[in-house]
C-alpha positions as CSV (number, residue, x, y, z in Angstrom):
1,X,81.5,131.1,105.2
2,X,77.6,131.6,104.4
3,X,77.6,128.8,101.9
4,X,79.0,126.1,104.3
5,X,76.6,127.3,107.2
6,X,73.9,127.1,104.8
7,X,74.5,123.6,103.3
8,X,75.9,121.8,106.4
9,X,73.3,123.3,108.8
10,X,73.6,124.7,112.2
11,X,74.9,122.6,115.1
12,X,77.5,120.7,113.3
13,X,81.3,121.2,113.2
14,X,82.0,122.7,109.7
15,X,85.0,122.3,107.7
16,X,87.4,125.5,108.6
17,X,87.7,126.6,105.0
18,X,88.6,130.0,106.0
19,X,91.7,128.6,107.7
20,X,92.5,126.2,104.7
21,X,95.5,126.9,102.3
22,X,94.3,128.8,99.4
23,X,97.0,127.7,97.1
24,X,96.5,125.3,94.2
25,X,96.1,121.6,95.5
26,X,99.2,120.7,93.1
27,X,101.3,123.2,95.2
28,X,100.4,121.8,98.3
29,X,102.6,118.8,99.0
30,X,101.1,117.6,101.9
31,X,97.5,117.8,100.7
32,X,98.1,116.7,97.2
33,X,100.0,113.5,98.6
34,X,96.8,112.8,100.7
35,X,94.5,113.0,97.6
36,X,96.6,111.0,95.6
37,X,97.0,108.2,98.2
38,X,93.2,108.3,98.3
39,X,93.1,107.8,94.5
40,X,95.0,104.6,95.2
41,X,92.2,102.9,97.0
42,X,89.4,102.9,94.4
43,X,87.8,99.6,92.9
44,X,89.0,98.7,89.5
45,X,85.5,99.3,88.1
46,X,82.7,101.7,89.0
47,X,79.1,101.6,87.8
48,X,76.6,104.6,87.2
49,X,72.9,104.6,86.3
50,X,71.6,107.6,84.3
51,X,69.0,108.6,82.2
52,X,68.6,111.5,79.8
53,X,67.4,113.9,82.6
54,X,69.9,112.8,85.2
55,X,71.3,116.2,86.5
56,X,68.5,118.2,84.9
57,X,70.3,118.5,81.7
58,X,70.2,116.0,78.7
59,X,73.7,117.2,77.7
60,X,75.5,115.9,80.7
61,X,74.9,112.0,80.2
62,X,75.4,110.1,77.0
63,X,76.9,106.9,75.7
64,X,79.9,108.8,74.6
65,X,80.7,110.8,77.9
66,X,79.8,111.9,81.4
67,X,80.0,115.7,81.7
68,X,79.9,117.3,85.1
69,X,77.7,120.7,85.5
70,X,81.1,122.7,85.8
71,X,82.3,121.3,82.4
72,X,79.0,121.6,80.3
73,X,80.2,124.8,78.5
74,X,83.5,123.2,77.7
75,X,84.1,119.5,77.7
76,X,87.7,120.1,76.5
77,X,88.5,122.3,79.5
78,X,92.0,121.1,80.8
79,X,91.2,121.1,84.6
80,X,92.1,118.6,87.2
81,X,91.2,118.3,90.7
82,X,94.8,119.7,91.5
83,X,93.7,123.1,89.9
84,X,91.3,123.5,92.6
85,X,92.2,125.3,96.1
86,X,91.5,123.2,99.1
87,X,88.5,125.7,99.7
88,X,87.1,125.1,96.3
89,X,87.6,121.2,96.8
90,X,85.8,121.2,100.2
91,X,82.9,123.5,98.9
92,X,82.4,121.7,95.7
93,X,82.4,118.0,96.8
94,X,79.9,119.5,99.7
95,X,77.8,121.2,97.0
96,X,77.5,118.0,94.9
97,X,76.6,115.8,98.0
98,X,73.9,118.3,98.8
99,X,72.6,118.6,95.3
100,X,73.2,122.2,95.5
101,X,72.1,124.3,92.5
102,X,74.1,127.4,93.1
103,X,77.4,125.8,92.8
104,X,78.3,124.0,89.6
105,X,79.8,120.4,90.6
106,X,83.0,119.3,89.2
107,X,82.2,115.7,89.8
108,X,79.9,112.9,88.9
109,X,78.7,110.1,91.2
110,X,79.4,106.4,90.9
111,X,78.9,103.2,92.6
112,X,81.2,100.2,92.9
113,X,78.2,97.9,93.4
114,X,76.5,96.7,89.9
115,X,73.6,95.4,91.7
116,X,72.9,98.9,93.1
117,X,73.1,100.5,89.5
118,X,70.8,97.9,88.1
119,X,68.3,98.3,91.1
120,X,68.3,101.9,90.4
121,X,67.5,101.4,86.7
122,X,64.5,99.7,87.5
123,X,62.9,103.2,88.5
124,X,63.2,104.8,84.8
125,X,63.5,101.3,83.1
126,X,63.1,102.3,79.3
127,X,65.2,105.6,79.6
128,X,67.8,104.2,82.0
129,X,71.4,103.4,80.9
130,X,74.1,101.4,82.9
131,X,77.6,103.0,82.7
132,X,81.0,101.4,83.6
133,X,84.4,102.7,83.7
134,X,87.8,101.3,84.3
135,X,89.2,103.6,87.1
136,X,92.8,102.6,86.5
137,X,92.8,103.8,82.8
138,X,90.7,106.8,83.6
139,X,93.2,108.0,86.2
140,X,96.3,107.0,84.0
141,X,95.3,108.4,80.7
142,X,92.8,111.3,81.6
143,X,93.9,112.3,85.1
144,X,90.7,112.2,86.6
145,X,90.7,112.3,90.3
146,X,88.5,109.7,91.9
147,X,87.7,109.8,95.7
148,X,85.2,107.5,97.9
149,X,83.3,109.9,100.2
150,X,84.6,108.4,103.7
151,X,88.2,109.2,102.2
152,X,87.2,113.1,102.3
153,X,87.7,113.0,106.1
154,X,91.3,113.6,105.1
155,X,90.2,116.8,103.4
156,X,88.0,118.0,106.0
157,X,89.7,116.8,109.2
158,X,86.8,115.8,111.2
159,X,85.0,112.3,111.5
160,X,82.3,111.8,109.3
161,X,79.6,112.0,112.1
162,X,80.9,115.7,112.8
163,X,80.4,116.8,108.9
164,X,76.7,116.7,108.7
165,X,74.1,113.9,108.0
166,X,74.8,114.2,104.4
167,X,78.2,112.4,104.5
168,X,76.9,109.4,106.4
169,X,74.0,109.4,103.9
170,X,76.2,109.0,101.1
171,X,79.1,107.4,102.3
172,X,79.1,105.0,99.7
173,X,79.6,107.3,96.8
174,X,82.5,107.7,94.8
175,X,83.1,111.1,93.2
176,X,84.9,111.4,89.8
177,X,86.4,114.6,88.9
178,X,86.0,116.0,85.2
179,X,84.6,114.8,82.0
180,X,84.8,111.0,81.5
181,X,85.1,109.8,77.9
182,X,87.0,107.4,75.6
183,X,87.4,103.7,75.5
184,X,87.6,103.3,79.3
185,X,84.0,104.6,79.5
186,X,81.0,102.5,78.2
187,X,77.2,102.7,78.5
188,X,74.3,100.5,77.4
189,X,70.6,101.0,77.9
190,X,68.9,99.0,80.6
191,X,66.2,97.9,78.1
192,X,68.9,96.6,75.8
193,X,70.0,94.4,78.3
194,X,66.6,93.3,79.4
195,X,65.9,92.5,75.5
196,X,69.1,90.3,75.5
197,X,68.3,88.2,78.6
198,X,69.0,90.2,81.8
199,X,65.4,89.6,83.1
200,X,65.6,85.8,82.5
201,X,68.9,85.6,84.3
202,X,68.0,88.2,86.9
203,X,64.4,88.2,87.5
204,X,64.5,90.4,90.5
205,X,65.0,93.3,88.2
206,X,61.5,92.7,86.2
207,X,59.7,95.1,88.6
208,X,60.6,98.2,90.6
209,X,63.6,97.4,93.1
210,X,64.2,100.3,95.7
211,X,68.0,100.9,95.2
212,X,68.3,102.4,98.8
213,X,66.0,99.7,100.4
214,X,66.7,97.5,103.4
215,X,68.7,95.0,101.0
216,X,70.9,97.7,99.5
217,X,74.0,95.9,100.7
218,X,72.8,92.5,100.8
219,X,72.3,89.9,98.0
220,X,69.1,87.7,98.1
221,X,69.4,85.0,100.8
222,X,69.1,82.1,98.6
223,X,72.2,80.6,97.8
224,X,72.4,79.8,94.0
225,X,74.9,77.2,92.5
226,X,76.0,78.5,89.1
227,X,75.5,76.5,85.8
228,X,77.6,76.5,82.7
229,X,74.5,77.4,80.6
230,X,74.0,80.4,83.0
231,X,77.5,81.7,82.5
232,X,77.3,81.5,78.9
233,X,74.1,83.3,78.9
234,X,75.6,86.2,81.0
235,X,78.5,86.2,78.9
236,X,76.2,86.7,75.9
237,X,74.7,89.8,77.5
238,X,78.0,91.1,78.0
239,X,78.9,91.2,74.5
240,X,76.9,94.5,74.3
241,X,80.1,95.9,75.5
242,X,83.5,96.2,73.9
243,X,85.9,93.4,74.6
244,X,87.8,95.0,77.5
245,X,84.5,95.0,79.6
246,X,83.0,91.9,78.7
247,X,84.8,89.7,81.4
248,X,84.2,91.9,84.1
249,X,80.4,92.6,83.5
250,X,79.9,89.1,83.1
251,X,81.2,88.4,86.5
252,X,79.4,91.6,88.0
253,X,76.1,90.1,86.7
254,X,77.2,86.4,87.8
255,X,77.7,88.1,91.5
256,X,74.5,89.8,91.6
257,X,73.2,86.3,93.0
258,X,74.6,84.9,96.3
259,X,77.2,82.0,95.5
260,X,78.5,79.4,97.5
261,X,80.9,80.9,100.1
262,X,80.7,83.8,98.1
263,X,82.8,82.2,95.4
264,X,85.8,81.8,97.9
265,X,85.8,78.0,97.3
266,X,85.6,77.7,93.4
267,X,87.8,74.6,92.6
268,X,90.2,74.7,89.4
269,X,87.7,72.8,87.4
270,X,85.0,75.5,88.4
271,X,87.3,78.3,87.3
272,X,88.2,76.6,84.0
273,X,84.4,76.3,83.4
274,X,83.9,80.0,83.9
275,X,86.9,80.8,81.9
276,X,85.7,78.6,79.1
277,X,82.3,80.6,79.3
278,X,84.1,83.8,78.9
279,X,85.7,82.6,75.9
280,X,89.1,81.5,77.1
281,X,91.9,82.3,78.9
282,X,92.9,85.3,76.7
283,X,89.4,86.9,77.7
284,X,90.7,87.3,81.4
285,X,92.3,90.5,81.5
286,X,96.1,89.9,82.2
287,X,96.5,93.1,84.0
288,X,94.2,92.2,86.9
289,X,97.4,90.6,88.1
290,X,99.1,94.0,88.4
291,X,95.8,95.9,89.5
292,X,95.9,97.2,93.0
293,X,92.2,97.0,93.7
294,X,92.1,93.4,92.5
295,X,95.0,92.0,94.6
296,X,95.1,94.3,97.6
297,X,92.5,94.0,100.5
298,X,91.2,97.0,102.4
299,X,90.0,98.5,99.0
300,X,86.2,97.6,98.9
301,X,83.4,98.9,101.1
302,X,83.1,95.7,103.4
303,X,79.3,96.2,103.3
304,X,78.1,95.3,99.8
305,X,78.0,91.6,99.2
306,X,78.0,91.8,95.4
307,X,81.4,93.3,95.5
308,X,82.7,90.9,98.1
309,X,81.9,88.3,95.2
310,X,83.5,90.4,92.4
311,X,86.7,90.8,94.1
312,X,86.8,87.2,95.2
313,X,86.3,85.8,91.8
314,X,88.3,88.3,89.7
315,X,91.2,87.5,92.2
316,X,90.7,83.6,91.6
317,X,90.1,83.9,87.9
318,X,93.3,86.0,87.6
319,X,95.4,83.6,89.8
320,X,93.8,80.6,87.7
321,X,94.8,82.1,84.4
322,X,98.0,83.9,85.0
323,X,99.3,82.8,88.4
324,X,101.4,80.2,89.9
325,X,100.2,77.1,88.2
326,X,98.9,78.6,85.2
327,X,101.9,77.3,83.5
328,X,101.2,73.6,83.6
329,X,97.5,74.3,82.7
330,X,98.5,76.3,79.6
331,X,100.7,73.6,78.4
332,X,97.2,71.7,77.9
333,X,95.8,74.2,75.8
334,X,95.9,74.5,72.0
335,X,97.2,77.9,71.9
336,X,99.9,77.4,74.5
337,X,102.8,78.9,72.5
338,X,101.0,82.1,72.5
339,X,99.9,82.3,76.2
340,X,103.2,81.1,77.1
341,X,104.9,84.1,75.6
342,X,102.7,86.2,77.4
343,X,103.4,84.4,80.6
344,X,107.0,84.6,80.1
345,X,106.9,88.4,79.6
346,X,104.8,89.3,82.3
347,X,105.7,87.0,85.1
348,X,109.2,88.7,85.7
349,X,107.8,92.1,86.9
350,X,104.3,91.6,88.0
351,X,104.4,92.8,91.9
352,X,101.8,94.9,93.4
353,X,102.9,96.9,96.8
354,X,99.8,96.7,99.1
355,X,101.3,99.2,101.7
356,X,99.2,98.8,104.9
357,X,100.4,102.2,106.0
358,X,98.3,103.6,103.5
359,X,95.3,101.9,104.9
360,X,96.2,103.1,108.2
361,X,96.5,106.8,107.1
362,X,93.5,106.8,105.3
363,X,91.3,105.2,107.9
364,X,92.3,107.1,111.1
365,X,89.2,109.0,111.4
366,X,86.8,108.4,114.5
367,X,84.4,106.8,112.3
368,X,84.0,103.0,112.9
369,X,82.8,102.8,109.3
370,X,85.7,104.7,107.9
371,X,88.1,102.6,109.7
372,X,86.3,99.3,108.8
373,X,88.4,98.6,105.7
374,X,91.6,97.5,107.5
375,X,90.4,94.4,109.0
376,X,88.9,92.9,106.0
377,X,90.5,90.1,104.1
378,X,88.6,89.2,100.9
379,X,89.7,85.6,100.6
380,X,92.8,86.9,99.4
381,X,96.5,87.3,100.2
382,X,98.3,89.4,102.6
383,X,97.8,93.0,101.7
384,X,101.1,94.1,102.9
385,X,102.9,93.0,99.6
386,X,101.5,90.8,97.0
387,X,103.5,88.8,94.5
388,X,100.6,87.5,92.4
389,X,102.4,86.6,89.2
390,X,105.1,84.3,89.5
391,X,107.0,81.8,87.5
392,X,107.9,78.2,88.4
393,X,110.8,79.8,90.7
394,X,108.3,82.4,92.2
395,X,107.3,82.2,95.9
396,X,103.7,81.6,96.6
397,X,101.8,84.3,98.4
398,X,100.3,83.8,102.0
399,X,96.7,83.2,101.3
400,X,94.2,83.4,104.0
401,X,90.6,82.1,103.0
402,X,87.9,84.2,104.7
403,X,84.7,82.3,103.8
404,X,82.8,83.3,106.8
405,X,82.8,86.9,106.1
406,X,79.2,88.2,105.1
407,X,79.9,91.4,103.3
408,X,82.0,93.5,101.1
409,X,81.8,96.4,98.3
410,X,81.5,99.7,97.4
411,X,79.0,101.9,96.2
412,X,78.2,105.3,95.0
413,X,75.6,107.3,92.8
414,X,74.5,110.3,90.8
415,X,70.9,111.6,90.1
416,X,68.5,113.7,92.1
417,X,68.6,112.9,95.8
418,X,64.9,112.8,96.0
419,X,64.9,109.4,94.2
420,X,65.5,108.1,97.7
421,X,62.2,108.9,98.9
422,X,60.2,106.8,96.5
423,X,58.6,103.7,98.1
């Protein structure tokens, strides 16, 4: 097709849209199943930097919602990714990554790396906003499809290296379909974060940081042991967000520094200090134990070190507060009766099936990056099947500490691509 020839360029293998099934994706059993499988492999939280002119229109981004171009005239439009044909899906995602103006994108771009979002915010500073979404509730309640760019290999049917350089350039993005709004979306201005102590705790953001620079994936090399005071200050900053996002935002900021062993060797007393700084056990989301992206391996892009720390720390806190052994720790707390009721109710059914076959199906391309996730073990348990919550009669999952890994994470984004050229 002329559009794809123009935007993918000559001399590369192009998606064969002429041969793709023109049925709606909801009617194509095989392709729908592949897309639904890809939706399972999304980090629990994604981040985005935006400013009033992101996307060229101030109506697209606000503290209330994110609106892709295609939904600007009707934000209530009831259209999911499964209402697209495969041809439309291929062309729209391609146009989005190319920042094309002649096709209205149905997607917005996100990153799994909080440090990337904060770095990007230093470009616009006073007009920048940091947004965060809970991907599980976004998909559950609003039916927004979410896709990691490398997973599009399942749609295109060719390796990333054969789809044009644009797919290699933005292989860290997450594309979210449709309007994003409601309690599972929040945004706070970068200036407000700075006014409440962000620069004091993370001084690297006091000046411009090139988000796509040589240290895009790596944390600063200095290992910084945490202090209780630091944790308390980070949690104060997180109070700018609603309760459901405070724990994860505190941890996200905490993980913007390189910690000892990437947080994989936190002791019980250290985890207790972190829990205290968050405001107590009840502030650590109970549903992290049933969250696929928290307890299963092979979800996060192994290149981003801030995400490596995030998933390790989230997993450790979840096990500390709600996993095996938590019962004894809870007995020593003043609110033991209330917490015990929660534990008793939730421990019966909290299992997560981390099916390795899904990872194999989603990573069977010729690209070494596309297949890179399967070999990662983020300091956690067997990804085939993890019984993360259990009562005193439960069985302890197999845990393999992987403290020698130097990378983990995911990333994505959205704004004019020309921003990458700024030095």
